[in-house]
C-alpha positions in Angstrom: -8.1 7.5 -9.1 -7.0 7.4 -5.5 -8.7 9.1 -2.5 -11.4 6.5 -1.7 -9.2 4.4 0.6 -7.8 7.2 2.6 -7.3 5.3 6.0 -11.0 4.7 6.3 -12.8 1.4 6.9 -14.3 -0.4 3.9 -17.8 0.9 3.2 -20.9 -1.1 3.3 -23.0 -1.1 0.1 -25.3 1.5 1.7 -22.4 3.6 2.9 -20.9 3.5 -0.6 -24.1 4.7 -2.1 -24.4 7.5 0.5 -20.8 8.6 -0.2 -21.4 8.5 -3.9 -24.5 10.7 -3.5 -22.4 13.2 -1.6 -19.7 13.3 -4.2 -22.2 13.5 -7.0 -23.9 16.5 -5.4 -20.6 18.2 -4.6 -19.4 17.7 -8.2 -22.5 19.2 -9.6 -22.5 22.2 -7.3 -18.7 22.8 -7.8 -19.1 22.7 -11.6 -22.0 25.2 -11.4 -20.6 27.5 -8.8 -16.9 26.9 -8.4 -15.0 25.5 -5.4 -14.9 28.7 -3.4 -18.6 29.3 -3.7 -19.6 25.8 -2.7 -19.9 25.2 1.0 -20.2 22.0 2.9 -23.7 23.1 4.0 -24.6 23.5 0.3 -23.4 19.9 -0.4 -25.1 18.5 2.7 -28.4 20.0 1.6 -28.1 18.9 -2.0 -27.1 15.4 -1.1 -29.9 15.2 1.6 -27.5 14.0 4.3 -26.9 15.2 7.9 -23.7 17.0 8.9 -22.6 13.9 10.9 -23.0 11.8 7.7 -21.0 14.2 5.6 -18.1 14.3 8.1 -18.2 10.5 8.5 -17.1 10.2 4.9 -15.0 13.4 4.5 -12.9 15.0 7.2 -13.0 18.4 5.6 -13.7 20.3 2.4 -10.3 19.6 0.9 -10.9 15.8 1.1 -14.3 16.2 -0.5 -12.8 18.3 -3.3 -10.2 15.6 -3.9 -13.0 13.1 -4.2 -14.7 15.3 -6.7 -11.5 15.5 -8.8 -11.4 11.7 -8.8 -15.1 11.5 -9.7 -14.8 14.0 -12.6 -11.6 12.3 -13.9 -13.1 8.8 -13.7 -16.3 10.0 -15.5 -14.4 11.6 -18.3 -12.2 8.5 -18.7 -15.2 6.2 -18.8 -16.8 8.3 -21.5 -13.6 8.6 -23.4 -13.1 4.9 -23.4 -16.5 4.4 -24.9 -15.6 6.7 -27.8 -13.8 4.7 -30.5 -11.1 7.1 -31.6 -9.5 4.2 -33.5 -12.1 4.6 -36.3 -13.2 7.5 -38.5 -16.8 7.1 -37.4 -15.7 7.1 -33.8 -13.5 10.2 -34.1 -16.3 12.2 -35.8 -18.8 10.8 -33.4 -16.7 12.0 -30.4 -16.2 15.4 -32.1 -20.0 15.7 -32.5 -20.7 14.6 -28.9 -18.3 17.2 -27.5 -19.8 20.0 -29.5 -23.3 18.8 -28.8 -22.7 18.9 -25.1 -21.2 22.3 -25.3 -24.2 23.6 -27.2 -26.7 22.0 -24.8 -25.2 23.8 -21.8 -23.9 27.0 -23.6 -20.5 25.6 -22.3 -21.4 26.8 -18.8 -18.8 25.6 -16.3 -16.2 24.7 -18.9 -14.5 21.3 -18.7 -15.3 19.5 -15.4 -11.7 18.6 -14.9 -10.0 21.6 -16.5 -12.0 24.1 -14.6 -10.9 22.5 -11.3 -7.3 22.9 -12.5 -7.8 26.6 -13.1 -9.2 27.1 -9.6 -6.9 24.8 -7.6 -3.5 24.4 -9.3 -1.8 27.4 -7.6 -3.4 27.0 -4.2 -3.6 23.2 -3.5 -0.6 21.1 -4.6 -2.3 17.8 -3.7 -5.3 18.8 -5.8 -3.1 19.9 -8.7 -1.3 16.5 -8.6 -4.6 14.6 -8.8 -5.8 16.8 -11.7 -2.5 16.3 -13.5 -2.8 12.5 -13.1 -6.3 12.7 -14.5 -5.2 14.6 -17.5 -2.3 12.2 -18.0 -4.7 9.2 -18.1 -7.1 11.1 -20.4 -4.3 11.9 -22.8 -3.1 8.2 -22.7 -6.7 7.0 -23.5 -7.0 9.4 -26.4 -3.6 8.2 -27.6 -4.6 4.6 -27.6 -7.4 5.3 -30.1 -5.3 7.6 -32.3 -2.6 5.0 -32.5 -5.0 2.6 -34.1 -6.2 5.3 -36.4 -2.6 6.0 -37.4 -1.8 2.4 -38.0 -4.8 2.2 -40.4 -3.4 5.1 -42.4 -6.0 7.7 -41.5 -3.5 10.1 -39.9 -0.6 11.8 -41.6 2.4 9.4 -41.4 4.7 11.9 -39.8 2.4 12.5 -36.8 3.1 10.8 -33.5 -0.3 9.7 -32.1 0.8 10.4 -28.5 1.9 13.9 -29.4 -1.4 14.4 -31.3 -3.3 13.2 -28.2 -1.7 15.9 -26.1 -2.4 18.5 -28.8 -6.0 17.4 -29.1 -6.5 17.6 -25.4 -4.9 21.1 -25.3 -7.1 22.2 -28.2 -10.2 20.8 -26.5 -9.4 22.6 -23.2 -8.7 25.9 -25.0 -11.8 25.6 -27.1 -14.0 24.8 -24.1 -12.6 27.9 -22.3 -13.4 30.1 -25.3 -16.8 28.6 -25.6 -17.5 29.2 -21.9 -16.4 32.8 -22.1 -18.4 33.5 -25.3 -21.4 31.2 -24.4 -21.0 30.0 -27.9 -19.3 26.7 -29.0 -18.2 28.0 -32.5 -14.5 28.5 -31.4 -14.5 24.9 -30.0 -15.9 23.6 -33.2 -13.4 25.5 -35.3 -10.5 24.4 -33.2 -11.4 20.7 -33.3 -12.2 20.7 -37.0 -9.0 22.5 -37.9 -6.8 20.1 -35.9 -8.5 17.0 -37.2 -8.2 18.3 -40.8 -4.6 19.1 -40.4 -3.8 15.8 -38.8 -5.7 13.6 -41.3 -4.1 11.8 -44.2 -7.0 12.7 -46.5 -10.7 13.6 -46.7 -11.8 10.3 -45.1 -10.6 11.6 -41.7 -12.1 15.1 -42.0 -14.9 15.9 -39.5 -18.5 16.1 -40.4 -19.1 19.6 -39.0 -18.3 23.1 -40.4 -15.3 23.7 -42.6 -12.8 25.8 -40.6 -11.8 27.7 -43.7 -15.3 28.9 -44.3 -17.9 30.7 -42.2 -20.9 28.9 -43.5 -21.7 25.2 -42.5 -20.3 22.6 -44.8 -22.5 20.0 -46.6 -23.1 17.0 -44.3 -21.6 13.7 -45.5 
């Protein structure tokens, strides 16, 4: 998304791999521990690089955190683009994937991008701008799929797909936060299922999971 070319010479293939390994390690640690609790020494050890190597690629922790923001946003966007929200099967498959991931981790760490926003938005304007750009691209990608779904008649005619994309992203973030707090993805599942059901033009667009109006699981389709 934008910090890779920060007045630095172009990397060799080996250098690019080393930098990517550092960013991967930092992203993993920050997601597990938070920004404040992750030190550069932690990242250096996890990435198995020397201090001089770390500072060769990143002048300070702020620059590394910005690279992590780009990394998390790019990863999310790549995964989102693989989800075909323009079809009923793709929408339900995306819904199932999100919930499955939350179940597998007990929602620890929350959203990789949203959790960074909660930690950095008030203290780091540059980081906040990068996170905002990531969310804007995420919302636009969701909207692309929902527009196709709307054209095919699977969404209520009065719904604007771009508005629904923003709403879906907001519901996802809130649901992930509740899941993280409770260590239980049921709130996330309920929130997604309710929104999809309300936005759909009929039963064909309803999710395959639990019925939000009932406490027991619905019968799988």
